[in-house]
N, C-alpha and C positions, 0 to 999 in steps of 0.2 A: 549469102553467108549464113551458116547454121549456128544456132546458139545451143549450148549444152546447159540445160537448166540445172542438172545435178552438179555440174562444175561450179556454176555461179553460187548455188546454195552452199556448197562446201567452202567456197572462198569467203562468203559473208559470215559463216559460222565462227563465233568467238568463244573462247574459254573464259567465262566471267568469274570463275571461282576465286582467283587471286584478289579481284576487286571486292567481292563479297567478304572475303576474309579481312581485307584491309579496313573495310567499313565497320566490321564487327569489333576489330581492335580499337579503332578510333572511338567508337561508342563507349567501350569499356574504359578507355583512357579519359574520355570526357566525364564519365560518371565518377571515376576516382578523383579527378581534379575537382569536380563540383562538391563531392563529399569533403575533401580536404579543405577547400575554401570555406565551406559552411562551418566546419569545426574551428578553423582559425578565426573566422569572424565571430562565432559564438564565444570563443575564449577571450577575444578582445573586448567584447561587450561585457563579459563577466569581470575582466580586469578593470575596465573603466568604471563599472558600477561599484566595485570594491574600493577603488581609489577615491571616488566621490564620497563614499560612506566614511572613509578615513579622514578625508578633508573636512567633512561636516563635523566629525567628532573632534578633530583638532581645533576647529573654530570654536566649539563650545569650551574646550579647555583653555584656549588662549583668550577667549572673550572677543574675538574679532575674526570675521570671515576673511578679510583682506590679509591679515597677518597669517592666517592658516594657509592661504594660497601661496604666499611667499615662502612660508616654512616648507611646504610640500615641494616647491621648486628647488629649494636649497637641499632638501633630502635627496631628490633625484640627482642633482649635480654631484653630491657626495657619493652616492651609490655608483654613478658612472665612472668615478675615478678610483674606486676601491673595490676589494673583492666582495663587499657586502651588497645585497640586493635591496631594492627599494622597499618591497613588502616586508623585509626583515628589519629594516631600520625604523619603519613607521611605528610599530608597537613600542620600541625602546624610546623613541622620541615622545610618544604620548605619555609614557611613564614619567619622563623627565619634565614634561610640561607642567606637571603638578607641583614641582618644587623649584624649577629653575626659571630664571628670567628668559624671555623670548630670545634675546640676543645670545644667550649662553647655551641654548639647546644643541645646536649643531656643533659648536666647539667641544662641548662635553661629549657628544657622540663620537667625535673624532678622537678625543683623548681615550675614551673607553674602548674605541675600535682598535687603537694602537695596542692597548693592553691585551685585548681579546686575540688580536692577530699574533702577538708575541707569545701568548700562552696556548694558542690553538684552542681557545675556549669559546663560549657562547657570549655574544655581545648582549643579548637580552638578559642572560643570567647575571652578568656584571652590572647592567643597568638596574636590575631589580634590587640587588643588595645595596648598591650605591644610593639609590633613591630611598631605601628604607632608612639609611643613616641620615639622609637629608631631611626626611620627614620628621624623625625624632629629634634631630638637632644635635645629637651626640653619638659617640662611638661606643659600642659594647663588644664584649669578648665574642659574643655569638656571631656578629657580622665579620669580625676579624677571622674567625674560624672558617666562615663561608668563603671569604676571599682567599685564604690559604689553601682551602680545598680546590680552588680553581687555579692553583699554581701561581697566584699573585704574591710576590715577595713583600707583602704588606707590612710585616713586622720591621723589616730592615728599613723600608721607606719611612715609616712613622718614626723610627729611632733617629734616622738622619734629619728629619724635619724638626723633631723635638730636641735634638741634641743630647740624646741619652743612649745608653747601651741597649741592645736588643732585649736582654733579659729583664730590663726594667719596664718594658712596654706593657706587659700584662698587668703589673701592679698599678701603673698609672691609669690604664683603661678601666680597671676594676673599680676605681674610685668614682667613675661616672662623671668626670669633670672635663673630659676631652671632647670638644665640639666638632661639628661637621667641617668647619674650615680647615682643621688639621688634616682630615682625611683628604679633602680636596687638594691641599698642598702636597700631600704624599703622592697622589696620582699624577699631579703635574710634574713632580720631580722624576717620575718614572717615564714620562712621555715627552717632556721638553728636550731641547737640544742637550746632548750629553747624558740623557736618561737611558735606562736599559731598553725601553720599548719605543724610543723616538723613531718616527717615520716608518713603523712596521706595516701600516696599512699600504703605504706606497710601495714598500719593498715586496709585500705579498702580492700586490696587484700586478707586479711585473713578472711573476712566475706563471707557469702553465695553468695551474688551477685558478689563479687570480685573473688571468686574461680570459680564460673560458667563462668564469663567473661574470666578468664584465660584459662579454659578448652576449651571453644569454640574457642578462638583465637588460641590456640595450635592446635586444630583440623583443623582450616582453614589453618594454616601454613603447616600442614601435607598434606592437600589436594592440596595446592599450590605446595608443593614439588613434589607430584606425577604428577601434571600437567607439571611442569618443566621437570621431567624425561621423560615424553612422548614426549614433544616438542623436547628435545635434542636427545632422542633415535631414534625417527623417522626422525630426520633431517627435521622438518617442514619448517624451514627457507629455506633450500635448495629446497624442493618441491615447496614452494611458489615462490622462485626465478625462478625456471624452468617454473612455470605457467605464471609468468609475462613475461618471455622471449618468451614463446609461444604466449602470447597475443600481444606482441609488434612486433614480427617478422613473425609469421606464419599467425595469424588471418588477417592482412591486405592483404596478398596474397590470402587467401581464399575469402575475400570480393571482391577483384579485379577480381578473376576468375568467381565468381558468377555473378558479374556485366557484365563482357564480355559475359558470356553465355546467359544472358538475352537479351543483345543487338543483339547477333547473332540469337537467336531464333526469335526475333522481325523482323529482316531483312529477315529471311527465310519465315516467315508466312505472311508478308505484301502482297505478290502477291495473296495468297489464300484469304486473307481478301478482297482484291480488287475485286476478281472474285465473291465472295459471295455477296458483296455489289451490283455489277452489276446485278447479277441474281435477287436479291431482288427488285431492281429498275425496272427491266424488268417485273417482276411478277406484281408489282403494276400498271405499265402502261397497261399491258395486262388485268388485272382485270378491270380497269377503261374503257378500250376500249370495252371489251365484254359487260360490263354493259350498256354503251351507245348504242351499237349495238342491244342488246336485247330490249332496250326501243324503239328504232326507228322501229325495226321489229314489235313490238307490236302495235305501232301507225299506221303503214302501214296496218297491218291486220285489225284493227278496222275500218279504213277508207274504205278499200276494202269491208269489210262486209256491211257497210252502203250502198255502191253503189249497191252491188249485191242484197241486200234485198229491193231495191226500196225506199230508203230514200227520201222523198220529197225534201230534201235540194239539192239532185243531179240535180234537175230541174233548179237550179240557183236562187231559191227564197231566200230572205233575212229573217232571223229569229232573232228577238231580244231576249234579256234575258227574258223578260216577256212572250213572245210567247213560248219560249222553256220550261219555267217553267210551263205554263198553258196548253199548247196543246200537251204535249208529248204523251198522250194516243192515239190520233187519228192516230199517225204513228206507233203504236205498241210498243212504248218505254215509260216506266214509267217516270213520271215527275222527274226532277233532277235539283238541283241548279247549275247554271253556272255563271261565273263572266265576260262574254265577249259576243260580238256580232260576229256571224259567218256568212259569205256569202259563199254559196255553188257554186262550179263550176263543170264542166264536164270533165276537163282535168286531166292529171296524178298527178297534185298537190293536187287533192281533198283529198287524204289520209293524207298527211302531214298537210294540212290546218285545216281539221276537227279533225284529231286524236291528234294533239299536245296538245290542251287544253281540248277539249270536250271528245275525244275518251278515254282518260285515265280514266275519271270519269264515263263513261257510258258503258264501254266495258262489264262489268259483266252483266248489265241489257240487253244489246243487245243479248248476248248469251242466257240468260234466255228466252227472248222474242222469239227468233228463235226456240228454243226447244218447246215452247208453241204452235207456229204456226204449227209446224210439227205434233204435237199430235192432234191439232184441225182438220187438213186436213184429217188425217186418220180416225178420228171419223165421219166426214161428208161423 
């Protein structure tokens, strides 16, 4: 029986591109999921840290860590049943903690929450003005105006509580004798059964916006709980404590060792640096010396060439600037500009005296002239 190798190869050949594509998609989905999980976990840890910070602050205000923990649980329960969020209620509760008894903080939040829900206003804004009156102990026209600006029917409520007409409220308040309990009674009249804003938080929480707010707040509480679990499970505080200990105990030693090593290295390398500096200074001096020597040698050569070639100045004649410029050709030297008067002598100073100023400028012309004379002699 004969086997067809080509047929077998074709049979075993598979198109793997769909599998490769599927793997790539799975990898992308995995990366996206990991990124989302990391963001969610990071947000939970941040919420947990913020909650702990608020709990510690509440403990300072209440003077008791245990009371603060119970207070935070009550605030969470209140937020879960109302359109308000936990992190929105905490600042208002902290404001009230400075003037209200512990057992009255959450009920006061509920009362102010009913008014805020009924006026579509800010709970924190109402708590701020309410707490200002509680701090001073009496009502002023300024606070009444702030309540009125927030759509709170405070004048009518005070008139009902005090048993007077609305137009008399201003005059009574102006006297400055109306205490905080009157304002508290006015808010209770607005929120207790039969009051204008009674049960408004419950009513609002049953609407779409209230339900959505409650769901999102519950999800935030869940996220915060996961963050707390991670922080406690991994003992992040212990790890951070070890990190701080390392920074305060080990890092200074590392810094000191590095500093000592740098000083030691500097002391070891200073002799080498001194040698290098000496060599550099010596090289600079040698360069300057050889340059001066070369210039002097060139001047000497020019002067000697003048003497050997029969320069008329060797006879001791004096040549002025004008004569040198006008009569250079009669000595076989092209005219050249010079700026001095030269007197020729026949002794050994001839080279230096001529070469120093004149020789530098005519050396090239002398060499060219000499070469021309030699060529002319051969021609003759």
